[in-house]
N, C-alpha and C positions, 0 to 999 in steps of 0.2 A: 560573636562574643571573644573578646581579647583574652588570651591566656599567656600568662607569664611562667614558661616551663623551667624548673631547675635542673632537668636532665632531658635528653631527647626522648620521645615516646618509643615504646618497642612494640613491633606488630609481627604478625606470623603470616607470610606470604601465602601460606597453604591455606588460610581461611580465606582468601580471594580466589586461588587458582583451583581448589578442589573442595572447598567448604560448602555449607548449605546456603540458600539463599540469604538467610539472615546473617549468617558469619560474613559473607561477601559484602553485604550492604553495610554492616558495621565496620569491616575493614576500609570502605571507600569513604565512609563518613569520618573515621578517626584519622585516615590519612590526610584528608582535605584539612580537618581541624590543625593538624601539625603543619601542613605546608602553608596555610594562610597565617600561621603565628611565628613559628619558628624556623621552618624550610627544612627541617631536618627528621628522619625517622631511623630506626635501625630495625633491620628486618631479619627473621630466620627463616629456615626452609626456602632458600634462595637458590639451591642447586649445587653450589660450590664446595666441594668436598674438601675437609682439612686435608687430605692427603694431596690434593691438587694444589691447595695454597701452599703447602710445605715445600712441593717439588718447585713451584714457581720462585718461591723466596730464595730457595737454596740456589736456583739457576742466576738471580740477579746479584746475588751476594757475591757468587763466583765472578759475574762479570765486573761488577763494580770493583772488585779487589785487583782487576788487571791494571797494569801500567796505564797512564795518561795516554801515552803514544799509541799504545795498542786500541785503547777506545776510541781515540780521535779517528779511526780509520772507518768508523760507522757514522761520522757526523756529516750532515748534509744541510749545510746553510742556505744554499740554493732553492731549498724546497721549504724554508721557514722552519727548518728541524722538525718537519711533520713526521719522520720517520726515523729509526734509528736513534744515536747517541747525541745528547745536548749537554755541553761542557759545563763546568763548575761556574756558577755566578752568572750564566748568561741569559737567564729569564729574570725579569723584574716585574713586580707589580704594577698594575695601571696606576700612573701619576707618581712613579717613583724611578729613581736612576740607578739607584744601589740594587746590584744583583742579590738575588735569594742565594742562601748557602746551601746549594742542592746540585745535584746533577741527576740526568734521567735518561730513560730509553723509551721510545714510542713505537708500538704496534698497531696498525691500522687493519682495515679488511685485507684478507689474503686473496690476491686477485685471482687465484685458481678457484675461489669458490663462488665468484660472481659469473652469472652468464654472459657470453659475448654479445648476446642480443641487447643487454642493458648498457646504454651510453654511458652511466655513472662509471662504469670500469675505466673509461679514458681520463678520468679526472683524479684518479688516485695513483700516488706512486707507489713502487714495489716495496715490501718490507724488505729490511736489511736483517740478516741473522748472524750472530756472531760466531765465526767458525771455531772460535776456541771453546765455546760452550754448546756442543752439539745438541743436548737435549732442551735447551733454550725456546727453540721453534715449536716443537710439540706441546710443551708445557704453556708458552705463550697463547697459541693458537686455541687450546682447549679452554683455557680461563677465558679468553675473549668471547668465544662463542656461548660460554656458560652464562658470563654477564651479560651478554647481549639477550639472551632468552630472559634473564631475569628481569632486566629492564624494560623489556615490552611487556612483561605482565604489569610492572608497575606503572607503565604509561596507560595500559587499559584502565586500571582503577583510577588514574588521574582524569582520563577522558570522561568515565562516569561520574566523577566528583564534579566536573565543569557541565555535566548534563549535556555531553556529547556523545555520538555513537561511540561504542566500545572499541571499534577498531578504527577509530579517528587518525590515531597515528600510524597504524600499520604500514601504508603504503610510503608515508613520509620517512620512517626509518628503516624501510627494506634497504639493506646493503648501505645504511647510512655512514657518515664520515666518522665514525666513533673511534677513540683512541683509548688504548690500555697504555698508561704511563706507569713505568716503574722506577721510582724514584729513591735515591740515595741522598739523604742529608749528612753529608761527610762529616768526618771528625775535625775540629778546630784544635790543633795542638797548642797554638798560642793565641788567645782571644783577643790580646792587645794588637794582634798583626791585621784585623779584620775591622772595617769601617764600623764606627760606632752604632750606626742604624743598621747593619746588617743583621738580618733573622733569617731563620730556615724558611719560612715563607711568609711574606708580608701579608696583611690583610687584603682580601680580595672576595671577588665573588666568581664562581666558575662560569665559563661561556656557554656551555651547551644546554641541552634540556634537561637532564638529570645526570647526577654523578653517582656511581655505586663505588664504595671503598671498602676493600677487604683488609682485616685487622692490621693496623700499623704496629711496627716492633717496639714503639716506645710511646710514652705520653707527650703531648704538646699541642694536639689539635684543640681550638677553641672556636666557639661561636659567639657572634655578638647579639645579644637579646636586644628586644624591641626598647628597653628601658636604659640601654647603654651599658649593660654589664656583661663581661666576657666571662662565658661558662664552659667547662671542658667537656668536650665529647669522647664519650667512652662507649664502648660497645663488647659484648660478651665474646668470646672466641668463635661462636657459632653464627655470629650475626655479621650483616654487612650494613653499613651507615649509606643511607641513600637521601641527597639533598637535590632541591630545585637549583636550576643553573639559569643563567640570565637569559637565555632563549625562551624557556618555559616563562618565565617572568614577563618577559617583552609580550608575548603572545596572549597571556592572560591579564595584561595592564596592571601588573603589579599585584593582583588578587592572590597568586601564589607567589611566596618569597624566595627570591635568590638572596639567602643571609650571607653577610660579610664574615668570613672566618680567616683564620691564620694557623699556623705551626709556629709557635714560640720557641726560643732557644732554651736548652735545659739549664739547670744550675751550672754555675762557672765550672765547678769541679767534674762536671759530666760533660762538657763541649768536647772532649776528645772521643766521646763515642758516638757511633754512628746510628742513625734511625733510619728505617726503610719502610715504603709505604707503596701500595698500589691502587690507584683509582682508575676508574674506568669511566672515561667522559663519553656518555651518549650524545652522538650529535644525530641529526636528521641528515637528509640528501641535502645538496647545496640550493636546490631549487626550492625548497620549502618556503612558504610565505610566512612570515613571522607578524604580519599586521594583526595588530590587536583585536580578538575575538569581538564582536558587537555585543556578545552577551556580558562581557565584562566591563562595559562602557556604559556609565549613566551620569546623571547630572552631578552626583556626589563624588563619581570618580570618572572625569574627563579622560580622553584618550592622552596618554603620557609619551608615547613613542613616534617617531615617524616610520613609515612603512620600510620593509627592507625583507631581503631573502636571508636564509640562513649562512649561504655563501658570501653574501655580502658583508655581514655582520661579523663573521668569522674573520675576514680578511682585516676589516677594520682594527679588531680586537688583537690580532697577531702583531699588527704594527704597533699597537699601544705596549705590547709586551716585550718588544724589542726583538721579536723573533723573526719579523719580516721588515725588510728594508722598504 
């Protein structure tokens, strides 16, 4: 049944992780309805404390307040900006050439946490930690691990909704290539000096399996509904917004929707203000097979995507975004 939501549905993750069988079943059903229609939900009881969010936001605000020449010490274009700092306007949406009005900092798997026996360890670069903000490292690692745990719970619910074994994704995301992205949509003192089509984040779908977003510091996030209407995404302070990414859409042959979304510019009089946002992009291991599930293919919904691994798809998208040459 097609539903046109006026706002994204809110769910309680505790219903799934520690609820009764009936609560767990209801969570899975409502999650499936949301992901088949709008691709977004807001969840509470995700494990990320307000104290940790506040500490992390404080760390990144201090980092982005540093001079550009200091921040650029942590820029690594040779690895596609997959760790450390990415400067202003260097990423653009697929199909566009104008850079987004943002800068960001990437944190990946902390290599010391990965067993030496796991070959995936050799695939990942070391994290970069800004020496100017000593608490940045601990705050980011704690947030990364907390969001990864919440993401695994969401994937267990998604697996059940797809009538797969509950642990279907477990080995596929164990030490996966997930990224904690700390974003600064920087102030524009003179809007007339930026390209006319420049926006904070042009319309796009996320690359990964799912994205978990902790509360942004200002309005602006919008999602494109099936009928072509843009609706604002809002969540309560104690909620995370969790959406389907392109990899999960490919795997499910578009049964679950990676919905187009964007971050619009504020009114002209507020262009000189900052906006901060911290999404956690949950990626699987590079060898995960994204071939469409047979259960999601039928006469009415033929196979829509060519076979690819997660690693192959990621490399293709990084080139499209201008982050990989």
